[in-house]
C-alpha positions, 0 to 999 in steps of 0.5 A: 616903320609901322608895325601891324599892331601899331597900325591896328592900334591907330585904327582902333583909336580912330574908331573909339569915339564912334563906339558905344557901350553895349546896351544892358541886355547885351551884357552877360550877367557874369562878366568874368565868365564872359571875359574868360570866354573871350580870352579863350576864343582869342587864344584860338584865333591869334594862335591860328592867324597871328596878331595881324591875321586875327579878326575881332569879329571871328573872336566874338563869333568863337566866344558867342558874344556881341563884338562890342563886348570886346571893345567894352571889356578890352578896348579892342584887339590890341588890349585883348592881346595885351591881356593874353600876355598878362594872363600867361604871366599870371599862369606862369607865376603860379605854375613855375615857382622860382625854386622849381628844378630847372630840368623839371621846369623845361619839361613843364614848358614842353607840355604847356607849349602844345596846349592850345588853351595856353597859346604856345604858337603865339610866341612863334607868331610874335617872332616872325612879325617882330619889327625890333620895337618894344611896346608896353607888352614887350617891356613886361615880358622882358622884365620877366625874362631878366628875372629868369636869367637872374634865377639861372645865375643863382642856380649856377652859384648853387652848383645846380647848373654849369657856370661856364654858360651864359645864363641868358644864352642858356635860357634862350636855348631852353625856351627854344628847345621846349617850344620845338614841337609846336614851332616845328611840327613838320620836323617832329613828324619826320623825325618821330613819325608822330604828330607833335601834339601826341601825348606820347611824343610830348612826354618822350620829348620832354623826358629827353630834353630834361636829360640833356638839361640835366647834363648841364649840372655843375657836378654832372658826369663828364664835367671838367675844367 
């Protein structure tokens, strides 16, 4: 089965020979700043419409650049999406050190999930469009996930987390719960009578989820064999 991304990638390759590099006057004097603007615009477009629905022309318009710059810097829509994944993993490595307390880590993920600059909705779009095939981007993501599972095992061996839980299942539970406000905004409104992006609700939910995670400690009250 051909996925939307594979079809788009095939069409992109077909157009590659017809592309030209932007003329010198079309390029920005600060390429890194230009690329950052394109990536910020791409997060907005992909978050709003998913990969299949996003349009390169709209990303260029949001960024205020010539559309050819996206092909020049990122090799088209597919490459741009992959770069967003790499940018997120760099951000994650910088802001979530391996030794961060697990409950604090979950609170951090709740906060970043609702930040439109970080594309929390992209994960939900990817899940809905998943066709069961892993590309290069997915393999990089999976390597990060396996690393995080191993970190949970180390926390379990150290007694920070109850070792009766499957670490992979525990990670998926934590990730799913941390993203609940952005994935289920309608449920958040119904339950809390507040917008899921409300700073007050985000902090309240982050604290509540951290308390739940805290109960999973190996020495937590109520723990029994």
